[in-house]
C-alpha positions in Angstrom: 0.0 0.0 0.0 1.2 3.5 -0.8 1.9 6.0 2.0 2.4 9.7 2.1 6.2 9.3 2.1 6.2 7.4 -1.2 3.4 9.3 -3.0 4.6 11.9 -5.5 3.9 15.4 -4.1 1.8 16.3 -7.2 -0.6 13.4 -6.8 -4.1 14.6 -5.9 -5.8 13.2 -2.9 -8.6 11.8 -5.1 -6.0 9.9 -7.1 -4.4 8.6 -3.9 -7.8 7.4 -2.7 -8.4 5.7 -6.0 -5.0 4.0 -6.0 -5.3 2.8 -2.4 -8.8 1.4 -2.7 -8.0 -0.3 -5.9 -5.0 -2.1 -4.3 -6.8 -2.9 -1.0 -10.3 -3.9 -2.2 -10.1 -4.7 -6.0 -13.3 -2.9 -6.7 -15.6 -3.7 -9.7 -16.8 -0.1 -9.5 -15.1 2.9 -7.9 -16.1 6.6 -8.1 -14.2 9.2 -6.0 -15.7 12.7 -5.8 -13.9 15.8 -4.4 -16.7 17.7 -2.6 -14.3 20.3 -1.1 -15.7 23.2 -3.1 -19.1 22.7 -1.4 -17.4 23.2 2.0 -15.1 26.1 1.3 -14.8 28.3 4.4 -16.4 25.7 6.6 -14.8 23.9 9.5 -12.3 21.4 8.2 -11.5 23.3 5.0 -7.8 23.6 5.0 -7.7 25.8 1.9 -6.1 23.1 -0.3 -9.4 22.3 -2.1 -8.8 18.6 -1.1 -10.5 18.1 2.3 -13.9 16.6 1.7 -14.6 13.5 -0.5 -17.3 11.0 -1.4 -16.5 7.4 -2.4 -18.9 4.9 -4.0 -17.3 1.5 -4.2 -18.4 -2.0 -5.2 -16.2 -4.9 -4.2 -16.6 -8.7 -3.8 -14.6 -8.1 -0.5 -17.9 -6.6 0.9 -20.0 -9.8 0.3 -21.5 -10.9 3.6 -20.0 -8.0 5.5 -22.0 -5.5 7.5 -22.2 -1.8 6.5 -20.1 -0.8 9.5 -17.4 -3.3 8.6 -17.3 -2.2 5.0 -16.7 1.4 6.1 -14.0 0.2 8.5 -12.3 -1.6 5.5 -12.3 1.6 3.5 -11.1 3.6 6.4 -8.3 1.2 7.0 -7.1 1.4 3.4 -7.1 5.2 3.8 -5.9 5.5 7.4 -3.0 7.9 7.1 -4.9 10.1 4.6 -7.8 10.3 7.0 -5.5 11.2 9.8 -3.4 13.8 7.9 -5.2 15.1 4.9 -8.9 14.2 4.6 -11.4 16.0 6.9 -14.6 14.3 5.7 -15.3 11.1 3.8 -18.7 9.9 2.8 -18.7 6.2 1.9 -21.2 4.2 -0.1 -20.0 0.6 -0.1 -21.8 -2.4 -1.7 -21.0 -5.9 -2.9 -21.7 -6.9 -6.5 -25.4 -7.5 -7.1 -26.6 -5.3 -4.3 
């Protein structure tokens, strides 16, 4: 898994999210949306334009797994980004066929 120390400095947070979730969960569908512009000037806006995101992900890894556990799996894959760079992350996670 990539970490902040090995990620090129010009890589967007959205691209880092995509790369990490692809490696960790092998999604059949993945959409990452940067929602930061909607939160400009609000709490958590760090001025970078990369603080608030939405993720829609479909992965076989989610089959038979609770909604809470699915979110934990996504959070684990993005742990250091959530700690250091992402203020808010909305997650829609489903298994194929749901």
